C-alpha positions in Angstrom: 16.8 -24.2 67.1 13.5 -22.3 66.8 15.2 -19.8 64.5 16.4 -22.6 62.3 13.0 -24.2 62.1 11.4 -20.9 61.2 13.9 -20.4 58.4 13.4 -23.9 57.2 9.6 -23.4 57.1 10.0 -20.2 55.1 12.3 -22.0 52.6 9.8 -24.8 52.2 6.9 -22.4 51.6 9.0 -20.4 49.0 10.0 -23.7 47.2 6.4 -24.9 47.3 5.2 -21.6 45.9 7.7 -21.7 43.0 6.7 -25.3 42.2 3.0 -24.3 42.1 3.8 -21.3 40.0 5.8 -23.4 37.5 3.1 -26.0 37.3 0.4 -23.3 36.7 2.5 -21.7 34.0 2.2 -24.9 32.0 -1.6 -24.4 31.8 -2.0 -20.7 32.1 -0.3 -18.4 29.5 -0.8 -14.7 29.1 1.1 -12.0 27.2 0.9 -8.4 28.2 1.5 -5.5 25.7 2.9 -2.6 27.7 3.8 -0.5 24.7 2.2 2.9 24.4 1.1 2.3 20.7 0.0 -1.3 21.4 2.1 -2.6 18.5 2.0 -6.2 19.7 -1.8 -6.3 20.1 -3.4 -8.0 17.2 -6.6 -6.4 15.7 -9.8 -8.4 15.8 -9.7 -8.9 12.0 -6.3 -10.6 12.4 -7.5 -12.8 15.2 -10.6 -13.9 13.2 -8.6 -14.8 10.2 -6.0 -16.9 11.9 -8.6 -18.6 14.0 -9.6 -20.6 10.9 -6.2 -22.3 10.7 -6.8 -25.9 11.8 -3.5 -27.3 10.4 0.1 -26.0 10.5 1.0 -22.7 8.9 4.8 -22.8 8.4 6.6 -19.4 7.8 10.1 -19.0 6.4 11.3 -15.4 7.1 14.3 -14.3 5.1 15.7 -11.9 7.7 18.9 -13.6 8.8 22.4 -12.2 8.0 24.6 -9.2 8.2 22.1 -6.3 8.4 22.3 -2.6 9.4 20.7 -1.7 12.7 17.4 -0.7 11.2 17.0 -4.1 9.6 17.9 -5.8 12.8 15.0 -3.8 14.3 12.7 -5.0 11.5 13.8 -8.6 12.3 13.1 -8.1 16.0 9.7 -6.6 15.4 8.8 -9.4 12.9 9.7 -12.1 15.4 7.7 -10.5 18.2 4.7 -10.1 15.9 4.9 -13.7 14.8 5.1 -14.8 18.4 1.9 -12.9 19.0 0.2 -14.7 16.1 1.5 -18.0 17.5 0.1 -17.2 20.9 -3.4 -17.0 19.4 -3.0 -20.1 17.2 -0.5 -22.7 18.1 -0.6 -24.1 14.5 1.6 -21.1 13.4 5.3 -21.8 13.4 8.2 -19.8 11.9 11.9 -19.8 11.2 14.3 -17.1 10.3 16.9 -18.0 7.7 19.3 -16.6 5.1 18.3 -18.0 1.7 21.8 -17.8 0.3 23.7 -19.1 3.3 25.5 -22.4 2.8 24.4 -22.7 -0.8 26.9 -24.0 -3.4 25.3 -22.1 -6.2 23.8 -18.8 -4.8 23.2 -17.4 -8.2 20.8 -20.3 -8.9 18.9 -19.5 -5.7 18.8 -15.8 -6.6 17.3 -16.8 -10.0 14.7 -19.1 -8.3 13.7 -16.3 -5.9 13.4 -13.8 -8.7 11.1 -16.2 -10.6 8.9 -16.3 -7.5 8.7 -12.5 -7.5 11.0 -12.2 -4.5 13.4 -9.4 -5.4 16.3 -8.3 -3.2 16.9 -4.9 -1.6 20.3 -3.4 -1.7 21.3 -1.9 1.6 24.5 -0.1 2.9 26.1 -1.6 6.0 28.4 0.8 7.9 30.9 -0.9 10.2 34.1 0.5 11.7 34.0 3.5 9.4 33.6 1.3 6.3 30.6 1.0 4.1 29.7 -2.2 2.3 26.7 -3.2 0.2 24.6 -6.2 1.1 21.7 -7.9 -0.6 18.7 -8.3 1.7 15.6 -10.4 0.9 12.9 -8.8 3.1 10.3 -11.4 2.4 8.5 -14.3 4.0 7.0 -17.5 2.5 4.0 -19.0 4.2 2.8 -22.6 3.6 -0.6 -24.1 4.4 -2.1 -27.3 3.1 0.0 -27.3 -0.1 -0.6 -23.6 -0.7 2.2 -21.0 -0.7 2.0 -17.2 -0.5 4.8 -14.7 -0.5 4.7 -11.9 2.0 6.6 -8.6 1.4 8.1 -7.2 4.6 9.7 -4.0 3.2 7.7 -1.0 2.1 9.2 1.1 -0.7 9.1 4.9 -0.3 10.5 7.5 -2.7 13.1 9.7 -1.1 12.9 8.0 2.3 15.9 7.1 4.3 16.6 3.5 5.2 15.3 4.0 8.8 12.2 5.8 7.5 11.5 2.9 5.1 12.0 0.3 7.8 9.7 2.3 10.2 6.9 2.3 7.5 7.5 -1.4 7.0 7.1 -2.2 10.7 3.8 -0.3 10.7 2.8 -2.5 7.8 3.8 -5.8 9.3 0.5 -6.9 10.7 -1.3 -6.1 7.5 1.3 -7.9 5.4 1.1 -11.2 7.4 -2.7 -11.0 7.9 -3.2 -10.4 4.2 -1.0 -13.5 3.5 -2.9 -15.6 6.0 -6.2 -14.5 4.5 -5.0 -15.7 1.0 -4.1 -19.1 2.5 -7.1 -19.7 4.6 -10.1 -18.2 2.7 -11.2 -19.2 -0.7 -12.2 -16.6 -3.3 -15.8 -15.7 -2.9 -16.5 -12.2 -4.1 -16.8 -11.5 -7.9 -15.4 -8.5 -9.8 -16.7 -7.5 -13.3 -14.1 -5.9 -15.6 -16.3 -3.7 -17.8 -15.9 -4.0 -21.6 -17.6 -2.6 -24.6 -16.8 1.1 -24.3 -13.2 1.2 -25.5 -11.8 0.3 -22.1 -8.1 -0.8 -21.8 -7.2 -4.2 -23.2 -6.4 -7.0 -20.8 -2.7 -6.9 -21.7 -2.5 -3.3 -20.5 -4.0 -4.2 -17.1 -2.4 -7.7 -16.9 -0.6 -7.1 -13.6 -3.6 -5.5 -12.0 -5.8 -8.5 -13.1 -3.1 -10.9 -11.8 -2.9 -9.1 -8.4 -6.7 -9.0 -7.7 -7.0 -12.5 -9.0 -5.2 -13.7 -5.9 -8.1 -12.4 -3.8 -11.3 -12.5 -5.9 -13.0 -14.1 -8.9 -12.8 -11.9 -11.9 -14.5 -11.9 -15.3 -15.1 -9.6 -18.2 -18.6 -8.1 -18.6 -19.6 -6.5 -21.8 -22.4 -3.9 -21.9 -23.0 -4.4 -25.6 -25.8 -6.9 -24.8 -27.9 -4.0 -23.4 -29.1 -3.1 -26.8 -30.7 -6.5 -27.3 -31.4 -7.9 -23.9 -31.4 -5.0 -21.4 -33.3 -6.7 -18.6 -31.1 -9.8 -18.7 -27.9 -7.6 -18.7 -29.2 -5.7 -15.7 -29.9 -8.9 -13.8 -26.5 -10.5 -14.7 -24.5 -7.4 -13.6 -26.1 -7.5 -10.2 -24.5 -10.9 -9.6 -21.1 -9.2 -9.2 -19.9 -7.4 -6.0 -17.8 -4.8 -7.8 -17.5 -3.3 -11.3 -14.1 -1.9 -12.5 -14.3 0.6 -15.4 -10.8 1.1 -16.7 -10.4 4.1 -19.0 -13.4 4.0 -21.3 -13.0 6.0 -24.5 -16.4 5.5 -26.2 -19.5 7.3 -24.9 -22.0 5.3 -22.8 -25.6 5.1 -24.2 -28.5 6.0 -21.9 -29.4 2.3 -21.7 -25.9 1.3 -20.6 -25.9 4.2 -18.1 -29.3 3.1 -16.8 -27.9 -0.5 -16.1 -24.9 1.0 -14.3 -27.2 3.3 -12.3 -29.5 0.5 -11.2 -26.5 -1.6 -10.3 -25.5 1.1 -7.9 -29.1 1.5 -6.6 -29.0 -2.3 -5.8 -25.9 -1.8 -3.6 -23.3 -2.6 -6.2 -19.8 -1.1 -5.7 -17.7 0.4 -8.4 -14.2 1.7 -9.2 -14.2 4.3 -12.0 -11.0 5.3 -13.7 -11.9 7.6 -16.6 -10.9 10.9 -18.2 -12.9 13.7 -19.8 -10.1 14.2 -22.3 -8.6 12.5 -25.4 -5.1 12.8 -26.9 -4.6 13.1 -30.7 -1.5 13.5 -32.8 -1.7 15.6 -35.9 -0.8 13.4 -38.9 0.7 16.2 -40.9 3.1 17.9 -38.5 3.2 15.4 -35.6 2.0 17.8 -33.0 0.2 16.4 -29.9 -3.1 17.9 -28.7 -5.4 17.2 -25.8 -9.1 17.8 -26.5 -12.2 17.5 -24.2 -14.3 14.3 -24.6 -17.8 13.6 -23.5 -18.5 10.1 -22.2 -22.1 10.9 -21.4 -21.4 10.4 -17.7 -21.6 14.0 -16.5 -25.2 13.9 -15.3 -24.7 10.5 -13.6 -21.8 11.7 -11.4 -23.3 15.1 -11.0 -26.3 13.4 -9.3 -23.9 11.3 -7.2 -22.1 14.4 -6.0 -19.0 15.1 -8.1 -17.8 16.3 -11.5 -14.7 15.2 -13.5 -13.7 18.3 -15.4 -12.5 18.4 -19.0 -9.1 20.0 -18.2 -5.6 19.0 -17.3 -3.6 19.4 -14.1 0.0 20.5 -13.8 1.9 19.9 -10.6 5.4 20.9 -9.7 5.7 17.8 -7.6 5.7 15.3 -10.5 7.4 12.3 -12.1 10.1 13.0 -14.6 9.8 12.2 -18.3 12.6 10.4 -20.2 13.4 11.7 -23.7 15.9 10.4 -26.3 18.3 12.8 -28.0 20.9 12.2 -30.8 21.0 9.6 -33.6 19.9 6.0 -33.2 23.4 4.7 -32.7 24.4 7.5 -30.4 21.1 8.3 -28.7 21.1 9.3 -25.1 18.2 9.1 -22.7 17.7 12.1 -20.3 15.2 12.8 -17.6 13.3 16.1 -17.5 10.7 17.5 -15.1 7.2 16.8 -16.5 4.4 18.7 -14.7 1.6 16.7 -16.5 2.5 13.6 -14.5 1.6 14.6 -10.9 2.9 12.5 -8.1 0.0 12.5 -5.7 0.2 12.0 -2.0 -2.4 12.4 0.8 -2.4 13.9 4.2 -5.5 11.8 5.0 -5.3 9.0 7.5 -7.8 6.9 5.5 -6.7 3.2 5.4 -6.7 3.2 1.6 -3.8 5.7 1.4 -2.0 5.1 4.7 1.7 4.1 4.3 1.6 3.9 0.5 4.1 5.3 -2.0 3.3 8.3 -4.2 0.9 7.4 -7.0 1.9 8.5 -10.5 -0.8 10.1 -12.7 -0.6 11.0 -16.4 -2.6 13.8 -17.9 -5.1 13.8 -15.1 -8.1 16.0 -14.7 -9.5 17.9 -11.7 -12.4 16.6 -9.7 -15.0 18.9 -8.1 -17.1 17.7 -5.2 -20.6 18.9 -5.1 -22.9 19.3 -2.0 -25.4 16.5 -1.4 -26.0 13.8 1.3 -23.1 11.5 0.0 -20.0 11.4 2.2 -16.9 12.3 0.1 -13.4 11.5 1.1 -10.5 12.9 -1.0 -8.1 10.1 -1.3 -5.4 11.6 -3.5 -4.7 15.2 -4.6 -2.0 17.3 -6.1 0.6 19.2 -4.1 -0.3 22.8 -3.3 2.0 24.0 -6.1 -0.4 23.0 -9.0 -2.7 24.6 -11.5 -5.5 23.7 -14.0 -5.0 24.0 -17.7 -7.9 24.5 -20.1 -8.5 22.5 -23.3 -7.7 22.2 -26.1 -4.0 22.0 -25.1 -1.0 21.5 -27.3 1.8 19.3 -25.7 4.9 21.0 -27.1 8.0 19.3 -25.6 10.3 22.1 -27.0 8.3 24.6 -25.0 7.3 22.6 -21.9 10.7 21.2 -21.0 12.5 24.6 -20.9 9.6 26.1 -18.9 9.6 23.2 -16.4 13.4 23.4 -16.0 13.1 27.1 -15.3 10.5 26.5 -12.6 12.6 23.8 -11.0 15.8 25.9 -11.0 14.3 29.2 -10.1 11.4 28.1 -8.0 7.7 28.2 -8.9 5.8 31.5 -8.8 3.0 31.4 -6.3 0.8 33.5 -8.6 1.2 30.9 -11.4 0.9 27.6 -9.4 -2.0 28.7 -7.2 -4.4 25.8 -7.8 -3.9 24.3 -4.3 -4.5 20.7 -3.6 -6.6 19.6 -6.5 -8.6 16.3 -5.9 -7.8 13.5 -8.3 -9.3 10.5 -6.5 -12.5 10.6 -4.4 -14.3 8.0 -2.3 -18.1 8.3 -2.2 -20.2 6.6 0.5 -23.8 6.6 1.4 -27.3 6.2 -0.2 -27.2 7.4 -3.8 -30.1 8.9 -5.6 -30.8 7.6 -9.2 -30.0 9.9 -12.0 -33.1 8.6 -13.8 -35.5 9.5 -11.0 -38.4 11.5 -12.5 -37.0 10.9 -16.0 -38.1 8.8 -19.0 -36.3 5.4 -18.8 -34.5 4.0 -21.8 -36.3 0.6 -21.2 -38.7 -0.8 -18.6 -37.6 -2.8 -15.6 -39.8 -4.8 -13.3 -38.2 -3.0 -10.4 -37.0 0.5 -10.8 -35.1 1.8 -7.8 -34.7 5.5 -7.2 -32.5 5.3 -4.1 -29.8 2.9 -3.3 -29.0 1.0 -0.1 -25.8 2.2 1.6 -22.9 1.5 -0.9 -19.6 2.9 -2.1 -17.7 3.9 -5.2 -14.3 5.4 -6.0 -13.8 7.8 -8.9 -10.3 8.5 -10.2 -9.7 11.1 -12.9 -7.0 9.2 -14.8 -7.2 5.8 -16.5 -3.5 5.5 -17.0 -2.7 4.8 -13.3 -3.9 1.2 -13.9 -1.7 0.6 -17.0 1.4 -1.6 -16.8 4.4 -1.1 -19.0 6.0 -3.7 -21.2 9.5 -5.2 -21.6 10.0 -7.3 -24.7 6.2 -7.6 -25.0 5.9 -8.9 -21.4 3.9 -6.9 -18.9 5.8 -5.4 -16.1 4.6 -4.9 -12.5 2.1 -2.2 -12.2 3.7 1.0 -10.9 7.2 0.2 -12.2 8.7 2.7 -14.6 11.4 0.9 -16.6 12.9 4.2 -18.0 13.6 5.6 -14.5 13.8 2.3 -12.7 11.3 3.6 -10.1 8.5 1.9 -8.3 5.4 4.1 -7.7 2.4 3.3 -5.4 -0.2 2.7 -8.2 -0.5 -1.0 -7.5 -0.8 -0.8 -3.8 -3.3 2.1 -4.0 -5.6 0.3 -6.4 -5.4 -2.9 -4.5 -6.3 -1.0 -1.3 -9.3 0.5 -3.2 -10.5 -2.9 -4.2 -9.9 -4.4 -0.7 -11.7 -1.5 1.0 -14.7 -1.7 -1.3 -15.0 -5.5 -0.8 -13.6 -6.0 2.6 -16.2 -7.3 5.1 -13.7 -8.3 7.8 -12.1 -4.9 8.3 -8.7 -6.2 7.1 -7.9 -2.9 5.4 -8.2 -1.0 8.6 -5.1 -2.6 10.0 -3.1 -0.3 7.6 -4.0 2.7 9.7 -2.2 1.3 12.8 0.4 3.8 13.8 3.7 2.6 15.3 6.6 4.8 16.3 10.0 3.1 16.2 13.0 5.1 17.5 16.3 4.7 15.6 19.8 5.8 16.4 21.2 8.8 14.5 24.2 7.4 12.6 26.0 10.7 12.5 25.7 11.4 16.2 26.7 7.8 17.1 29.8 8.1 14.8 30.8 11.5 16.3 30.3 10.4 19.9 31.6 6.9 19.5 34.6 7.2 21.8 32.6 9.0 24.5 30.0 6.2 24.6 32.7 3.5 24.5 34.5 5.1 27.5 31.2 5.6 29.3 30.2 1.9 28.8 33.6 0.7 30.0 34.1 3.0 33.0 30.5 3.3 34.3 30.0 -0.3 35.3 33.5 -0.4 36.9 32.8 2.8 38.8 29.4 1.5 40.1 31.1 -1.7 41.1 33.8 0.2 43.0 31.3 2.3 44.8 29.3 -0.8 45.8 32.5 -2.4 47.1 33.5 0.6 49.2 30.0 0.9 50.7 29.8 -2.8 51.4 33.2 -2.8 53.1 32.3 0.2 55.2 29.0 -1.3 56.4 30.7 -4.6 57.1 33.5 -3.0 59.1 31.1 -0.8 61.0 28.9 -3.9 61.9 31.7 -6.1 63.3 33.8 -3.5 65.0 31.0 -2.7 67.5 
């Protein structure tokens, strides 16, 4: 009887403990991230942004359907990340769905998604030794207070396998969602000036760039022509902007214009420079194309800041192809050839601007030299080690260049010829800049002339064409898309990262540097050892069950035969 009472008391205590634990779980909730890379731990920037959501954020994730294993992994990681977001703000809710499932007219849905800019990815699904092709929409739509943003979930990478692409996408997930939430929750505050007046690119040539940054910031053109008449007023007005973008100027800057830009930097203004020290001209008589040096009257400015954009060209074996037509108009054919004047730049740097981005396509870029001074310099993009510098003037002769490039590709480059190493093409400058007009006669008088800046930043890129979009039937295409090769390059993402980094106060861009390692199954090994694993999965549980049964019967027989 006492034994029974003791057991009953234990059962009552256990039951009471479970009841108390369940009640406590309704009021106390805690998630633990036990992963080595802390992939499910949100950054402080993400937490601060979603904290401002005081009404529901509804997310539709288009990751439901018949996917290969790596996309199932992307779905799982996306779901777990969204659960982490939801744990920090209960206003966030999400649903996974297939946008084409159950639709009577799937083509109409595809057309609607395309108009929204949601483009599908074609993936190969291997099942039972057969390969089929499926359309996947790796996107999410987030809704908040009658506002909608699209969130890309798949990162494009040239030459990457599907698992490698998905792995890069998983690393980018937190940034993608936090970026989307930031667009929904925070109004545009910072202002960007698109510089005009010195032969910069027309708006139609940078239409997609303007559209992209217009989702984050307030943008407006700013013409320096007024410097000639009202220099002080122009100087004051420019300081109202947080960032200046100079997109491929072709006319030289006057000293007055340069003084305004210098004082803008001295006042802490940030700038993105995309300019070349070259110009391309076509001989009207024989049609030959030549590249000549061009002086924009900026050499002393950037020399003082700590770098020099050279008047030369860069050739790189790792480059984008060029598409040339051959034959008559009715029977013309388009062929791709290696073109070393269009470097595809990458970076070994772990800087957040260039982390997890696709290769950036340059065209007739020049080398940048960094000079010793107190300014911190970070090389963002450079050529491959198999590169060289070409002096000017330079004749672009396709009949000569194409055969030489084909020979290099087929036989391999000679180290003695392509010995330029990794040539810088995009450099970030950070620190306190010294005025180029210090101890010099000023073009005009200012009430306050600053000779040293507060801590600020600028990015200099030695090619203005990386910001240009192509056209299809006079409509601008997405920046970075080459319609002749049907290839997406990383130009748009790189430039957007540059803008975000220069203007980001919340540290949003630093999320991009988060490293996550996702293991994937090797499809070849799994196919070769398929029978072995099937037999092992079938027999191992049965074998363990048999061993357990034998041991249990032995112990039971031994206990009751005594």
